[in-house]
N, C-alpha and C positions, 0 to 999 in steps of 0.2 A: 837712515837711508829712506828715501822717498818711496812710499808703498806704490805710487803710480809708475815708477820706473820698473817696477818688477812685474807688472801685468804684460802678459803676451800681447802682442799686436799684429794685425794682419798687413801685409804689404797692400798699398792701395795706389790708386791712380786718380787724379782729379778730372782729367779729360783725355780724349784721344782724338784726332782729326787728321784728315788727309786733304791737302790742298793741291791745286794745280800750280803750273809754274808762273801763273799771274796772281796767286795768292787767293784764289777763289776756293770757296768750300766744296769739296765734293761728298765728304762724309765728316760727321762730327757726332761725339757723345760726350756730353759733360755729366759727371757723376756727383758732383757736389752742387746742389740746388742754390746754395748761398754764393758760390764762386762769382758767376756771372748769370744772374737769373734771366735777363732778356736776351734776345736774339741779336740785338743791337750791340749790347756789351760783348757778347760772345765773338761776333764779327770783328769787333774793334780789337779785341785780345788777339784773335787769329791774325789780324793785319799787322799788329804790332810784331808778333812772334815771327811772321814771315819776312818783314822787312829786316829784322835783326839777323834772321838765319839763312835766307836763301842765297846770299853771296859768301857766307862764311864757310870755312872749310872745317869746321869743328863737328862734334857730334852732341854737345851739350851746351845748354844756354841758361842763364839765370834771368827771369823776367818778372817783375811784379810779385816778387816773393815766391815764385814757383820755379821748380827744376824742371827744364825741358829737354828730352833727348829727342833727336831727330835724324832722319835720313832722307836723302834725295835720290830718286831713280828716274831717269829719262825726263819725263814731265810731270812727275808727282813729287810731293814732300809729305812724309810720314811724321807725326809728331806724338809723343807721349808725354802727358804733363803730370807731375806730381808735386806734392809739397816741398818746401824747402827742407825739410827733414827727411824726406824720402830717400831710401838707398838708390842712388844713381844706377848701380849695377843691375838692380831689379827692374828699374825701369827701361834700361837698355835690353834686358832680357825680353821684355814685353814687346818692345819695338822689333827685336830680331825675329821673335816668334811670328808676329803680325806681318813682317815682311817675307819671312821664308814660307809661311802658310799661303800668303796671296801669290807668291812666286809659283808655288806648286799648282795652286787652283787655276792660275792664269797661264799656266804652261810656259813659265818663265818669260812671258811677255807682260811685265809690270809697267804699263803705260795707261794713260788716261781713257783711251777709247775701250780698251779691254776691261779696265776696272768698272767703267759705266756700265758695260754690257752684262757684267756679272755682279751686280750689287747685291743681289739676294745671298750669293755665296760670301761676299765681303762682310755683310752684316752678321751672317752666321759665324764666321771667323772671329770677328770682334766679341761677339756675344760668348763663345766658348773660351776666349782668353780672359775677359774681364766680365764680372757680374756685379752690378751695383758699386763699382768702383774697387772692388776686391779683386785681386789677381788670382784666377783660378788655375791657370795653365801657362806655362813658358816653353813647353816643348811643342814644336811645329808638327811632329808626327802624331802627337796625342789629339791635337787640334784637328788635324786632318781627318783621323780616323773618327772622331765624334762628328765632325760636319759631314763626312760622306755617309755615316750611319744615319744621320738626321735627314739628308737629302734622299737616301734610299727609302727610310720609312715614309716620307711625304709622298714619294712616288708610288709606293705600294698603297698607301691610303687613297690616293687619286684614282688608281685602278679599281679599288673597291668602291668607291663612290661612283665611277664610270659604269661599273657592273650593275650597281643599284639602279642608277638612273635609267639605264637600258633594259632593266629587267632581267639581266643575266645573272640570276641569283646563284647559279653554280660557280660563278667566278672564272669562266672560261673564256676571258676576254682575249681577242685576236689583237695583239699589239700593233699590228699594221693598220688597223682601223683608226688608230689615234693620230697617224701620220698625215 
């Protein structure tokens, strides 16, 4: 028996991206630096994926030796890319987690304008699901809990910084001053 086949492996993702309904990039993260090292190669790959999938009624595609799961919503297309050997169900759970988490953050209004208005939260969601290509979380409730904690922490830090800058060292900031 081959010893390499006995080693445990982590579920990984090669790339994740969101395109508008014209195939233009709104968000993308490539986790394998050797896959498509230049921006031109990445955009060319995204264009090929979009052309193959935007009119199809499937949820999975195989292109350039990659397994791609995808989902469309109003004027957005969500893609998760894995290697040819990656488990399609795991990739689909990442895609569903991404979509469901964004649906909650965007208050069920998953469309381009809302996505662009909330890009900070979108990047936080992606970072909570995948780190360096390794799938960390596939439960949207856990992702939302972590994202809301991070947003709350950053807000609290902002108030502390505001108090320091204004000389209010007791931390008694009147929150209405910030509006």
